C-alpha positions in Angstrom: 0.1 -38.6 15.1 3.4 -40.1 14.2 1.8 -43.2 12.8 -0.6 -41.1 10.8 2.2 -38.9 9.4 4.4 -41.8 8.2 3.6 -42.2 4.5 5.2 -44.8 2.3 7.5 -43.6 -0.5 6.0 -44.7 -3.8 8.8 -44.0 -6.2 12.1 -45.8 -6.4 15.3 -44.1 -5.3 16.9 -44.7 -8.7 14.5 -42.3 -10.3 15.1 -39.5 -8.0 18.9 -39.8 -8.0 19.4 -40.7 -11.6 22.6 -39.3 -13.0 24.4 -39.2 -9.6 28.1 -40.0 -9.9 30.5 -41.3 -7.3 32.7 -38.6 -5.8 33.6 -39.7 -2.2 36.5 -42.0 -2.9 38.8 -39.4 -1.5 37.4 -37.0 1.1 40.3 -34.6 0.6 39.3 -34.0 -3.0 35.6 -33.1 -2.9 33.9 -32.3 -6.1 30.9 -30.0 -6.3 27.6 -31.6 -5.5 24.4 -31.0 -7.5 22.2 -30.4 -4.5 22.6 -30.2 -0.7 19.6 -30.4 1.7 20.2 -29.1 5.2 17.9 -29.8 8.2 18.6 -27.4 11.0 16.8 -28.4 14.2 17.1 -26.1 17.3 15.6 -28.7 19.6 16.9 -28.4 23.1 13.3 -27.9 24.2 10.0 -29.7 24.7 9.9 -30.5 20.9 12.9 -32.8 21.1 11.0 -36.0 20.7 9.1 -34.7 17.7 12.3 -33.4 16.1 14.0 -36.8 16.7 10.9 -38.3 15.1 11.5 -36.1 12.0 15.0 -37.6 11.6 13.5 -41.1 12.1 11.0 -40.4 9.3 13.7 -38.9 7.1 15.7 -42.2 7.5 12.6 -44.1 6.4 12.3 -42.2 3.1 14.3 -42.2 -0.1 18.0 -41.4 0.7 21.0 -40.7 -1.5 24.0 -43.0 -1.3 27.2 -41.8 0.0 28.7 -41.5 -3.4 25.7 -39.8 -5.0 25.8 -36.2 -6.3 23.5 -34.9 -3.6 23.6 -35.0 0.2 21.5 -34.6 3.3 23.1 -32.8 6.3 21.4 -32.4 9.7 22.4 -30.0 12.5 20.9 -30.8 15.9 21.4 -32.1 19.5 21.9 -35.7 18.6 21.7 -37.9 20.5 19.4 -35.8 22.5 16.8 -36.3 25.3 13.1 -36.5 25.5 12.6 -33.2 27.3 8.9 -33.7 27.5 9.5 -36.2 30.3 11.5 -33.7 32.3 14.5 -36.1 32.6 17.2 -35.3 32.4 16.7 -31.7 33.4 17.7 -28.9 31.1 20.8 -28.4 33.2 22.2 -31.5 31.4 23.6 -30.1 28.2 24.3 -32.0 25.0 26.8 -31.0 22.3 25.2 -30.1 19.0 26.3 -32.2 16.1 26.5 -31.9 12.3 25.5 -35.2 10.7 25.3 -36.7 7.3 22.4 -39.0 6.4 22.8 -41.5 3.6 22.2 -45.1 2.6 24.9 -47.7 2.7 25.6 -50.4 0.0 22.8 -52.5 1.5 20.3 -49.7 1.2 20.3 -49.1 5.0 20.2 -45.6 6.5 23.5 -44.3 8.0 23.6 -41.3 10.3 27.3 -40.2 10.3 28.5 -37.7 12.8 30.9 -35.3 10.9 31.7 -32.9 13.8 30.4 -31.9 17.2 30.2 -28.4 18.7 30.8 -27.4 22.2 28.3 -27.9 25.1 27.7 -24.2 25.5 27.2 -23.6 21.8 23.5 -22.9 21.3 21.9 -23.6 17.9 19.7 -20.5 18.3 22.7 -18.2 18.4 23.5 -16.5 15.0 27.2 -17.1 15.3 26.7 -20.8 15.8 24.2 -21.2 13.0 26.5 -19.3 10.6 29.5 -21.4 11.7 27.6 -24.6 11.2 26.3 -23.7 7.8 29.7 -22.5 6.7 31.2 -25.8 7.7 28.6 -27.6 5.6 29.2 -25.3 2.6 33.0 -25.8 2.8 32.7 -29.5 3.1 29.9 -30.1 0.7 30.3 -27.6 -2.1 27.3 -26.9 -4.3 25.5 -24.3 -6.3 22.2 -25.4 -4.9 21.5 -25.4 -1.2 18.1 -25.9 0.4 17.4 -25.3 4.1 14.7 -26.5 6.5 14.5 -24.7 9.9 12.7 -26.7 12.5 12.0 -25.6 16.1 9.5 -23.4 18.0 8.6 -20.2 16.3 6.8 -17.0 17.2 6.8 -15.1 13.9 8.3 -11.6 13.9 7.8 -11.0 17.7 10.9 -10.1 19.8 12.5 -12.9 21.7 10.4 -13.9 24.8 7.4 -11.7 24.0 5.0 -14.5 22.9 5.2 -16.2 26.3 5.2 -13.1 28.5 4.1 -9.9 26.8 3.4 -8.3 30.1 7.2 -8.3 30.9 8.0 -6.0 28.0 7.7 -2.3 28.5 8.8 0.9 26.9 11.9 2.6 28.2 12.6 6.4 27.9 16.1 7.8 27.7 17.1 11.3 26.7 13.5 12.0 25.8 13.4 9.1 23.3 11.2 6.0 23.6 12.6 2.6 22.9 11.5 -1.0 23.3 13.6 -2.4 26.1 13.5 -5.5 28.4 15.6 -6.9 31.2 18.3 -9.0 29.6 20.5 -11.5 31.5 24.3 -11.2 31.0 24.2 -14.3 28.8 21.7 -12.7 26.4 18.9 -15.0 27.5 15.5 -14.2 29.0 13.9 -16.0 31.9 11.9 -19.1 30.9 8.3 -19.0 31.7 6.3 -22.2 31.4 3.8 -21.6 28.6 0.2 -21.2 29.6 -1.6 -24.5 28.8 -3.7 -24.3 25.6 -6.3 -26.8 24.6 -6.0 -29.0 21.6 -3.0 -30.9 20.0 0.6 -29.9 20.7 2.1 -27.4 18.4 5.6 -26.2 17.5 5.1 -22.7 18.7 12.0 -20.1 14.9 14.2 -21.1 17.6 14.1 -21.7 21.3 16.6 -23.6 23.5 16.3 -24.0 27.2 19.0 -24.3 29.8 19.5 -24.1 33.5 22.3 -21.7 34.5 22.7 -22.0 38.2 19.2 -21.8 39.7 17.8 -19.8 36.7 15.9 -21.5 33.9 16.6 -19.5 30.8 15.4 -19.5 27.2 17.5 -18.5 24.2 15.6 -17.3 21.2 16.9 -15.9 18.0 15.7 -12.4 17.2 14.3 -12.1 13.7 16.7 -9.3 12.8 19.6 -11.7 13.6 18.5 -14.5 11.3 19.7 -13.0 8.0 23.2 -12.6 9.5 23.0 -16.3 10.6 22.5 -17.4 7.0 26.0 -16.9 5.5 25.1 -17.8 1.9 22.1 -17.8 -0.5 19.6 -20.7 -0.6 17.4 -21.9 -3.4 14.7 -22.3 -0.8 14.1 -22.1 2.9 11.3 -24.0 4.5 10.3 -23.1 8.1 8.8 -26.0 10.1 7.9 -23.7 13.0 4.8 -21.9 14.1 3.6 -18.5 12.9 6.6 -17.7 10.7 4.4 -17.1 7.6 4.2 -13.3 8.2 5.2 -10.6 5.7 7.6 -9.3 8.3 9.6 -12.5 8.3 9.4 -12.8 4.5 10.8 -9.3 4.0 13.6 -9.8 6.5 14.7 -13.0 4.5 14.0 -11.8 1.0 17.7 -11.6 0.0 18.6 -14.9 1.5 16.7 -17.3 -0.7 14.7 -17.5 -3.9 11.7 -19.3 -2.4 10.4 -19.2 1.1 7.9 -21.7 2.5 6.2 -21.3 5.9 3.0 -21.3 7.9 1.2 -18.1 9.0 -0.6 -20.3 11.6 0.8 -22.7 14.1 2.0 -26.1 13.0 1.0 -29.2 14.8 4.0 -30.7 16.6 4.6 -33.5 14.0 5.3 -30.9 11.4 6.1 -31.7 7.8 6.0 -35.2 6.2 9.7 -36.1 6.4 9.3 -39.5 4.8 8.9 -37.8 1.5 11.1 -34.7 2.0 14.3 -36.1 0.3 12.4 -37.6 -2.7 10.7 -34.2 -3.2 13.7 -31.9 -2.7 16.6 -33.9 -4.1 14.9 -35.2 -7.2 16.4 -34.4 -10.6 15.4 -31.0 -11.9 13.8 -28.3 -9.7 12.9 -29.2 -6.1 9.3 -30.1 -5.7 8.3 -27.7 -2.9 4.7 -27.7 -3.9 4.8 -31.5 -3.5 6.1 -31.0 0.1 3.2 -28.6 0.8 0.7 -31.0 -0.7 2.1 -33.9 1.4 1.7 -31.8 4.5 -1.9 -30.7 3.6 -3.0 -34.2 2.6 -1.7 -35.6 5.9 -3.6 -33.3 8.1 -6.7 -32.9 5.9 -7.2 -36.7 6.4 -7.4 -36.2 10.1 -10.5 -35.3 12.2 -11.3 -32.7 14.7 -8.6 -30.2 15.7 -5.9 -32.5 14.1 -7.5 -31.5 10.7 -5.5 -28.3 10.8 -2.8 -27.2 8.3 -1.7 -24.1 6.5 1.4 -23.4 4.4 2.5 -20.6 1.9 5.2 -20.4 -0.7 6.7 -17.0 -1.5 8.7 -15.8 -4.5 11.1 -13.6 -2.7 12.0 -11.6 -5.8 8.4 -10.2 -5.8 8.5 -8.9 -2.2 9.8 -5.4 -3.0 6.8 -4.9 -5.3 4.5 -5.9 -2.5 6.2 -3.5 -0.1 5.8 -0.7 -2.6 2.1 -1.3 -3.1 1.6 -1.6 0.6 3.5 1.6 1.4 1.2 3.5 -0.9 -2.0 2.0 0.6 -0.8 2.5 4.2 -0.1 6.1 3.5 -3.4 6.8 1.9 -5.5 4.8 4.4 -3.5 5.2 7.6 -6.3 6.6 9.7 -8.8 4.0 8.5 -6.3 1.2 9.2 -5.9 2.5 12.7 -9.6 2.3 13.3 -10.2 -1.3 12.1 -12.2 -3.4 14.5 -9.8 -6.4 15.2 -12.8 -8.8 15.8 -13.8 -8.4 12.1 -10.4 -9.3 10.7 -9.4 -12.8 9.7 -7.2 -14.1 12.6 -4.3 -16.5 12.0 -3.7 -17.1 15.7 -5.3 -18.8 18.7 -6.3 -17.6 22.1 -4.9 -14.2 23.2 -1.8 -14.2 20.9 -3.4 -11.5 18.8 -0.4 -10.3 16.7 -1.1 -12.2 13.4 -3.9 -11.2 11.1 -4.5 -11.8 7.4 -2.6 -9.0 5.5 -5.2 -8.4 2.8 -8.2 -8.6 5.2 -6.7 -5.9 7.3 -6.9 -3.6 4.3 -10.3 -4.8 3.2 -11.8 -4.2 6.6 -10.4 -0.7 6.6 -12.2 0.0 3.4 -9.0 0.6 1.5 -8.9 0.4 -2.2 -6.1 -2.2 -2.4 -6.2 -3.7 -5.8 -2.5 -2.9 -6.2 -1.7 -5.0 -3.1 -3.9 -7.9 -4.4 -2.0 -7.8 -7.7 1.3 -7.8 -5.9 0.2 -10.7 -3.7 -0.9 -12.7 -6.8 2.7 -12.4 -8.0 4.4 -13.0 -4.6 2.3 -15.9 -3.2 3.0 -18.6 -5.7 1.2 -21.4 -3.9 -0.8 -22.0 -0.7 -2.7 -24.7 1.0 -5.0 -24.6 4.0 -7.7 -26.6 5.6 -11.2 -25.1 6.2 -10.4 -24.3 9.8 -7.5 -24.3 12.2 -8.1 -26.0 15.6 -11.6 -24.6 15.9 -12.4 -26.4 19.1 -9.2 -25.2 20.8 -9.4 -21.4 20.6 -8.8 -21.4 16.8 -10.7 -20.1 13.8 -12.4 -20.8 10.5 -10.7 -19.5 7.3 -13.2 -17.1 5.8 -10.5 -15.5 3.7 -6.8 -16.0 3.3 -4.2 -14.1 1.2 -1.2 -16.3 2.2 0.5 -13.9 4.6 -0.1 -12.5 8.1 0.7 -9.0 9.3 0.8 -7.0 12.5 -2.4 -5.0 13.2 -1.0 -2.0 15.1 -4.4 -1.0 16.6 -4.5 -4.3 18.4 -0.8 -4.3 19.4 1.1 -2.4 22.1 3.4 0.6 22.4 6.3 -1.8 23.1 5.6 -3.7 19.9 5.2 -0.5 17.9 8.7 0.7 18.9 10.2 -2.7 18.2 8.3 -3.0 14.9 10.0 0.2 13.6 13.3 -1.6 13.6 12.1 -4.3 11.2 12.9 -4.2 7.5 9.3 -4.4 6.5 8.3 -1.4 8.5 11.3 0.6 7.1 10.1 -0.2 3.6 6.3 0.5 4.2 6.0 2.8 7.2 3.0 0.8 8.6 4.0 2.0 12.1 5.2 5.6 12.5 
């Protein structure tokens, strides 16, 4: 797939970085940059070779020079290991790094290590993400930051739930029910090898795996922690991770960026087309996010079989409050009908038994709700979307019979544990989907 994903850059660097001026003669006197692109890869997991491949592809594309008025910063475990081979084991830790990618005077790519974090500092911890991003913002000042988050992803689900839902139960204390799980002192949960699923490998935001003593643990960032991990506002956030394109994630991040791009479905492990990322997002004028989405769609639409699978949505975050208001009214009026929806009739956006992601509008349609107000709000909120005709149909997937651009939880096909957890999410507080 890597060879299929590598697409030549057709436009010259001079066009995209016209007007850049030299500013790095003295690192102690940093002037404000026009644009900064940050690639944040939480990759101490089995995606490490694909995430390294993303950096390789980024190096092959159009890059700014060191003295240009824009910059590319990467946060990852570099150099890292190919964990898909099992060697070295996850007990061998690497120190995360913050790197700058640019071209030298001969036009060759340079990956410059700016600083390294400690061995025990996990990129899925909100404090480490915030510290890394603050370092970048203080060193590369700009009014325009863009962020790509790349790792495994499991939508709005609580950490660990996707792999082992049977380990999560309700707890009762003082007559009150709450969603509770056994937590290790480190804040991690036991790692469980994912059940093999047919078809191409996917990037199923944030998972890092370590051995601590004899225990293999996984560290995942809870969705509710992600806003606190983002210490400043972004022009856009793109999520190169599975299942993040749900309304619950969008609403949690609505105040952290202007535009949010993500996939309501899984993403094949090769992810976005990184050879074109810099030319799209650092060009003069507004970043071409729709172009990034078209590159992604075109790449996978040209494949065959289950590799012909792609889906991506762009959200205007300023329109999410209007969507929440419309949904709250419809949920209140049609609560009983929504609770009786037959899940098998609703457009799925998941594979196999991971039945926590359905098309938002189709949930309402199948309930018989009069939801024109929701459709109108979606028309304003979802500014662009691309999807193939089907998603991994031979590997437990589905055909797109309808698609509104966002997934949502269907409580009647969830669990008591998820219901209690769901009540803590910003989306539910705004809409009262689950009471």
